[in-house]
PDB file of N, CA, C and O in Angstrom:
ATOM      1  N   MET A   1       0.844  -1.206   0.000  1.00  0.00           N
ATOM      2  CA  MET A   1       0.000   0.000   0.000  1.00  0.00           C
ATOM      3  C   MET A   1       0.879   1.256   0.000  1.00  0.00           C
ATOM      4  O   MET A   1       0.647   2.190  -0.769  1.00  0.00           O
ATOM      5  N   GLY A   2       1.890   1.263   0.873  1.00  0.00           N
ATOM      6  CA  GLY A   2       2.764   2.436   0.962  1.00  0.00           C
ATOM      7  C   GLY A   2       3.529   2.662  -0.331  1.00  0.00           C
ATOM      8  O   GLY A   2       3.688   3.795  -0.784  1.00  0.00           O
ATOM      9  N   ALA A   3       4.009   1.550  -0.927  1.00  0.00           N
ATOM     10  CA  ALA A   3       4.773   1.658  -2.176  1.00  0.00           C
ATOM     11  C   ALA A   3       3.887   2.224  -3.285  1.00  0.00           C
ATOM     12  O   ALA A   3       4.317   3.065  -4.074  1.00  0.00           O
ATOM     13  N   LEU A   4       2.659   1.752  -3.326  1.00  0.00           N
ATOM     14  CA  LEU A   4       1.717   2.215  -4.345  1.00  0.00           C
ATOM     15  C   LEU A   4       1.491   3.719  -4.194  1.00  0.00           C
ATOM     16  O   LEU A   4       1.455   4.459  -5.177  1.00  0.00           O
ATOM     17  N   LEU A   5       1.339   4.154  -2.947  1.00  0.00           N
ATOM     18  CA  LEU A   5       1.121   5.582  -2.694  1.00  0.00           C
ATOM     19  C   LEU A   5       2.337   6.380  -3.151  1.00  0.00           C
ATOM     20  O   LEU A   5       2.193   7.451  -3.740  1.00  0.00           O
ATOM     21  N   GLY A   6       3.535   5.860  -2.881  1.00  0.00           N
ATOM     22  CA  GLY A   6       4.761   6.545  -3.283  1.00  0.00           C
ATOM     23  C   GLY A   6       4.828   6.708  -4.789  1.00  0.00           C
ATOM     24  O   GLY A   6       5.152   7.783  -5.294  1.00  0.00           O
ATOM     25  N   ILE A   7       4.520   5.634  -5.504  1.00  0.00           N
ATOM     26  CA  ILE A   7       4.525   5.671  -6.974  1.00  0.00           C
ATOM     27  C   ILE A   7       3.501   6.689  -7.462  1.00  0.00           C
ATOM     28  O   ILE A   7       3.765   7.448  -8.394  1.00  0.00           O
ATOM     29  N   TYR A   8       2.344   6.700  -6.834  1.00  0.00           N
ATOM     30  CA  TYR A   8       1.269   7.611  -7.229  1.00  0.00           C
ATOM     31  C   TYR A   8       1.705   9.061  -7.059  1.00  0.00           C
ATOM     32  O   TYR A   8       1.488   9.894  -7.940  1.00  0.00           O
ATOM     33  N   SER A   9       2.326   9.354  -5.909  1.00  0.00           N
ATOM     34  CA  SER A   9       2.750  10.735  -5.651  1.00  0.00           C
ATOM     35  C   SER A   9       3.830  11.159  -6.646  1.00  0.00           C
ATOM     36  O   SER A   9       3.833  12.293  -7.124  1.00  0.00           O
ATOM     37  N   VAL A  10       4.749  10.235  -6.955  1.00  0.00           N
ATOM     38  CA  VAL A  10       5.821  10.550  -7.910  1.00  0.00           C
ATOM     39  C   VAL A  10       5.231  10.823  -9.291  1.00  0.00           C
ATOM     40  O   VAL A  10       5.597  11.793  -9.955  1.00  0.00           O
ATOM     41  N   SER A  11       4.312   9.955  -9.713  1.00  0.00           N
ATOM     42  CA  SER A  11       3.698  10.129 -11.033  1.00  0.00           C
ATOM     43  C   SER A  11       2.911  11.434 -11.075  1.00  0.00           C
ATOM     44  O   SER A  11       2.865  12.107 -12.104  1.00  0.00           O
ATOM     45  N   ARG A  12       2.297  11.784  -9.955  1.00  0.00           N
ATOM     46  CA  ARG A  12       1.541  13.046  -9.902  1.00  0.00           C
ATOM     47  C   ARG A  12       2.480  14.228 -10.058  1.00  0.00           C
ATOM     48  O   ARG A  12       2.161  15.194 -10.751  1.00  0.00           O
ATOM     49  N   LYS A  13       3.650  14.152  -9.406  1.00  0.00           N
ATOM     50  CA  LYS A  13       4.632  15.235  -9.512  1.00  0.00           C
ATOM     51  C   LYS A  13       5.075  15.400 -10.959  1.00  0.00           C
ATOM     52  O   LYS A  13       5.158  16.516 -11.472  1.00  0.00           O
ATOM     53  N   ILE A  14       5.359  14.274 -11.610  1.00  0.00           N
ATOM     54  CA  ILE A  14       5.801  14.304 -13.010  1.00  0.00           C
ATOM     55  C   ILE A  14       4.697  14.888 -13.883  1.00  0.00           C
ATOM     56  O   ILE A  14       4.953  15.708 -14.764  1.00  0.00           O
ATOM     57  N   LEU A  15       3.467  14.454 -13.626  1.00  0.00           N
ATOM     58  CA  LEU A  15       2.322  14.927 -14.399  1.00  0.00           C
ATOM     59  C   LEU A  15       2.182  16.441 -14.250  1.00  0.00           C
ATOM     60  O   LEU A  15       1.984  17.155 -15.232  1.00  0.00           O
ATOM     61  N   ASN A  16       2.288  16.922 -13.008  1.00  0.00           N
ATOM     62  CA  ASN A  16       2.171  18.361 -12.762  1.00  0.00           C
ATOM     63  C   ASN A  16       3.264  19.119 -13.512  1.00  0.00           C
ATOM     64  O   ASN A  16       3.012  20.176 -14.092  1.00  0.00           O
ATOM     65  N   LYS A  17       4.480  18.569 -13.496  1.00  0.00           N
ATOM     66  CA  LYS A  17       5.596  19.225 -14.187  1.00  0.00           C
ATOM     67  C   LYS A  17       5.314  19.322 -15.678  1.00  0.00           C
ATOM     68  O   LYS A  17       5.502  20.376 -16.287  1.00  0.00           O
ATOM     69  N   THR A  18       4.857  18.209 -16.269  1.00  0.00           N
ATOM     70  CA  THR A  18       4.588  18.190 -17.707  1.00  0.00           C
ATOM     71  C   THR A  18       3.450  19.140 -18.049  1.00  0.00           C
ATOM     72  O   THR A  18       3.494  19.821 -19.073  1.00  0.00           O
ATOM     73  N   ILE A  19       2.429  19.188 -17.193  1.00  0.00           N
ATOM     74  CA  ILE A  19       1.287  20.083 -17.429  1.00  0.00           C
ATOM     75  C   ILE A  19       1.767  21.533 -17.396  1.00  0.00           C
ATOM     76  O   ILE A  19       1.385  22.339 -18.245  1.00  0.00           O
ATOM     77  N   LYS A  20       2.608  21.859 -16.412  1.00  0.00           N
ATOM     78  CA  LYS A  20       3.127  23.226 -16.303  1.00  0.00           C
ATOM     79  C   LYS A  20       3.941  23.576 -17.539  1.00  0.00           C
ATOM     80  O   LYS A  20       3.806  24.669 -18.090  1.00  0.00           O
ATOM     81  N   LYS A  21       4.796  22.638 -17.976  1.00  0.00           N
ATOM     82  CA  LYS A  21       5.613  22.873 -19.170  1.00  0.00           C
ATOM     83  C   LYS A  21       4.718  23.123 -20.372  1.00  0.00           C
ATOM     84  O   LYS A  21       4.931  24.067 -21.133  1.00  0.00           O
ATOM     85  N   PHE A  22       3.713  22.267 -20.536  1.00  0.00           N
ATOM     86  CA  PHE A  22       2.802  22.377 -21.673  1.00  0.00           C
ATOM     87  C   PHE A  22       2.084  23.721 -21.646  1.00  0.00           C
ATOM     88  O   PHE A  22       1.959  24.390 -22.672  1.00  0.00           O
ATOM     89  N   LEU A  23       1.607  24.112 -20.447  1.00  0.00           N
ATOM     90  CA  LEU A  23       0.867  25.368 -20.323  1.00  0.00           C
ATOM     91  C   LEU A  23       1.763  26.548 -20.664  1.00  0.00           C
ATOM     92  O   LEU A  23       1.347  27.447 -21.395  1.00  0.00           O
ATOM     93  N   THR A  24       2.997  26.557 -20.141  1.00  0.00           N
ATOM     94  CA  THR A  24       3.896  27.679 -20.411  1.00  0.00           C
ATOM     95  C   THR A  24       4.213  27.749 -21.900  1.00  0.00           C
ATOM     96  O   THR A  24       4.236  28.835 -22.479  1.00  0.00           O
ATOM     97  N   CYS A  25       4.457  26.594 -22.525  1.00  0.00           N
ATOM     98  CA  CYS A  25       4.740  26.574 -23.969  1.00  0.00           C
ATOM     99  C   CYS A  25       3.529  27.090 -24.739  1.00  0.00           C
ATOM    100  O   CYS A  25       3.669  27.900 -25.656  1.00  0.00           O
ATOM    101  N   HIS A  26       2.353  26.624 -24.368  1.00  0.00           N
ATOM    102  CA  HIS A  26       1.124  27.013 -25.053  1.00  0.00           C
ATOM    103  C   HIS A  26       0.907  28.521 -24.950  1.00  0.00           C
ATOM    104  O   HIS A  26       0.589  29.184 -25.936  1.00  0.00           O
ATOM    105  N   PHE A  27       1.087  29.056 -23.723  1.00  0.00           N
ATOM    106  CA  PHE A  27       0.847  30.481 -23.523  1.00  0.00           C
ATOM    107  C   PHE A  27       1.881  31.320 -24.267  1.00  0.00           C
ATOM    108  O   PHE A  27       1.541  32.354 -24.841  1.00  0.00           O
ATOM    109  N   SER A  28       3.142  30.884 -24.262  1.00  0.00           N
ATOM    110  CA  SER A  28       4.177  31.641 -24.969  1.00  0.00           C
ATOM    111  C   SER A  28       3.873  31.660 -26.464  1.00  0.00           C
ATOM    112  O   SER A  28       4.064  32.681 -27.125  1.00  0.00           O
ATOM    113  N   LEU A  29       3.400  30.535 -26.997  1.00  0.00           N
ATOM    114  CA  LEU A  29       3.042  30.472 -28.417  1.00  0.00           C
ATOM    115  C   LEU A  29       1.894  31.426 -28.704  1.00  0.00           C
ATOM    116  O   LEU A  29       1.911  32.144 -29.704  1.00  0.00           O
ATOM    117  N   ARG A  30       0.898  31.434 -27.827  1.00  0.00           N
ATOM    118  CA  ARG A  30      -0.254  32.316 -28.023  1.00  0.00           C
ATOM    119  C   ARG A  30       0.180  33.769 -27.962  1.00  0.00           C
ATOM    120  O   ARG A  30      -0.277  34.591 -28.756  1.00  0.00           O
ATOM    121  N   GLU A  31       1.065  34.091 -27.018  1.00  0.00           N
ATOM    122  CA  GLU A  31       1.537  35.467 -26.890  1.00  0.00           C
ATOM    123  C   GLU A  31       2.294  35.881 -28.147  1.00  0.00           C
ATOM    124  O   GLU A  31       2.140  37.003 -28.629  1.00  0.00           O
ATOM    125  N   LYS A  32       3.106  34.977 -28.673  1.00  0.00           N
ATOM    126  CA  LYS A  32       3.870  35.279 -29.884  1.00  0.00           C
ATOM    127  C   LYS A  32       2.928  35.556 -31.047  1.00  0.00           C
ATOM    128  O   LYS A  32       3.123  36.514 -31.795  1.00  0.00           O
ATOM    129  N   SER A  33       1.907  34.719 -31.199  1.00  0.00           N
ATOM    130  CA  SER A  33       0.965  34.883 -32.310  1.00  0.00           C
ATOM    131  C   SER A  33       0.213  36.209 -32.170  1.00  0.00           C
ATOM    132  O   SER A  33       0.017  36.921 -33.156  1.00  0.00           O
ATOM    133  N   SER A  34      -0.206  36.539 -30.949  1.00  0.00           N
ATOM    134  CA  SER A  34      -0.936  37.791 -30.741  1.00  0.00           C
ATOM    135  C   SER A  34      -0.017  38.984 -31.011  1.00  0.00           C
ATOM    136  O   SER A  34      -0.448  39.999 -31.558  1.00  0.00           O
ATOM    137  N   ALA A  35       1.246  38.851 -30.623  1.00  0.00           N
ATOM    138  CA  ALA A  35       2.202  39.931 -30.855  1.00  0.00           C
ATOM    139  C   ALA A  35       2.401  40.141 -32.349  1.00  0.00           C
ATOM    140  O   ALA A  35       2.453  41.278 -32.818  1.00  0.00           O
ATOM    141  N   SER A  36       2.513  39.047 -33.098  1.00  0.00           N
ATOM    142  CA  SER A  36       2.683  39.164 -34.551  1.00  0.00           C
ATOM    143  C   SER A  36       1.442  39.792 -35.177  1.00  0.00           C
ATOM    144  O   SER A  36       1.543  40.570 -36.126  1.00  0.00           O
ATOM    145  N   LYS A  37       0.265  39.451 -34.639  1.00  0.00           N
ATOM    146  CA  LYS A  37      -0.983  40.034 -35.147  1.00  0.00           C
ATOM    147  C   LYS A  37      -0.970  41.543 -34.929  1.00  0.00           C
ATOM    148  O   LYS A  37      -1.328  42.306 -35.827  1.00  0.00           O
ATOM    149  N   ILE A  38      -0.560  41.970 -33.744  1.00  0.00           N
ATOM    150  CA  ILE A  38      -0.513  43.398 -33.421  1.00  0.00           C
ATOM    151  C   ILE A  38       0.472  44.098 -34.361  1.00  0.00           C
ATOM    152  O   ILE A  38       0.197  45.184 -34.873  1.00  0.00           O
ATOM    153  N   LEU A  39       1.632  43.452 -34.577  1.00  0.00           N
ATOM    154  CA  LEU A  39       2.634  44.035 -35.473  1.00  0.00           C
ATOM    155  C   LEU A  39       2.059  44.188 -36.875  1.00  0.00           C
ATOM    156  O   LEU A  39       2.269  45.207 -37.533  1.00  0.00           O
ATOM    157  N   ARG A  40       1.337  43.178 -37.325  1.00  0.00           N
ATOM    158  CA  ARG A  40       0.732  43.215 -38.652  1.00  0.00           C
ATOM    159  C   ARG A  40      -0.263  44.374 -38.746  1.00  0.00           C
ATOM    160  O   ARG A  40      -0.296  45.099 -39.740  1.00  0.00           O
ATOM    161  N   MET A  41      -1.072  44.535 -37.698  1.00  0.00           N
ATOM    162  CA  MET A  41      -2.063  45.612 -37.679  1.00  0.00           C
ATOM    163  C   MET A  41      -1.365  46.961 -37.792  1.00  0.00           C
ATOM    164  O   MET A  41      -1.823  47.846 -38.516  1.00  0.00           O
ATOM    165  N   HIS A  42      -0.252  47.115 -37.072  1.00  0.00           N
ATOM    166  CA  HIS A  42       0.482  48.374 -37.106  1.00  0.00           C
ATOM    167  C   HIS A  42       1.066  48.623 -38.498  1.00  0.00           C
ATOM    168  O   HIS A  42       1.126  49.759 -38.969  1.00  0.00           O
ATOM    169  N   LYS A  43       1.493  47.542 -39.143  1.00  0.00           N
ATOM    170  CA  LYS A  43       2.064  47.680 -40.487  1.00  0.00           C
ATOM    171  C   LYS A  43       0.994  48.118 -41.475  1.00  0.00           C
ATOM    172  O   LYS A  43       1.251  48.943 -42.352  1.00  0.00           O
ATOM    173  N   ILE A  44      -0.208  47.564 -41.331  1.00  0.00           N
ATOM    174  CA  ILE A  44      -1.307  47.890 -42.248  1.00  0.00           C
ATOM    175  C   ILE A  44      -1.694  49.364 -42.089  1.00  0.00           C
ATOM    176  O   ILE A  44      -1.842  50.084 -43.076  1.00  0.00           O
ATOM    177  N   SER A  45      -1.854  49.802 -40.842  1.00  0.00           N
ATOM    178  CA  SER A  45      -2.249  51.196 -40.609  1.00  0.00           C
ATOM    179  C   SER A  45      -1.025  52.100 -40.704  1.00  0.00           C
ATOM    180  O   SER A  45      -0.005  51.803 -40.082  1.00  0.00           O
ATOM    181  N   PRO A  46      -1.090  53.188 -41.457  1.00  0.00           N
ATOM    182  CA  PRO A  46       0.057  54.082 -41.642  1.00  0.00           C
ATOM    183  C   PRO A  46       0.373  54.890 -40.383  1.00  0.00           C
ATOM    184  O   PRO A  46       1.311  55.687 -40.379  1.00  0.00           O
TER     185      PRO A  46
END
């Protein structure tokens, strides 16, 4: 029982790490795309 709990907690830690990584990557990509959109808008308008 104790070993199972240990494995579960470790897997949860790994899962949380991967989720955080994924979220940060996703948000940075979204920010980049929005920034490029803003730049494009500025280029269009004189």
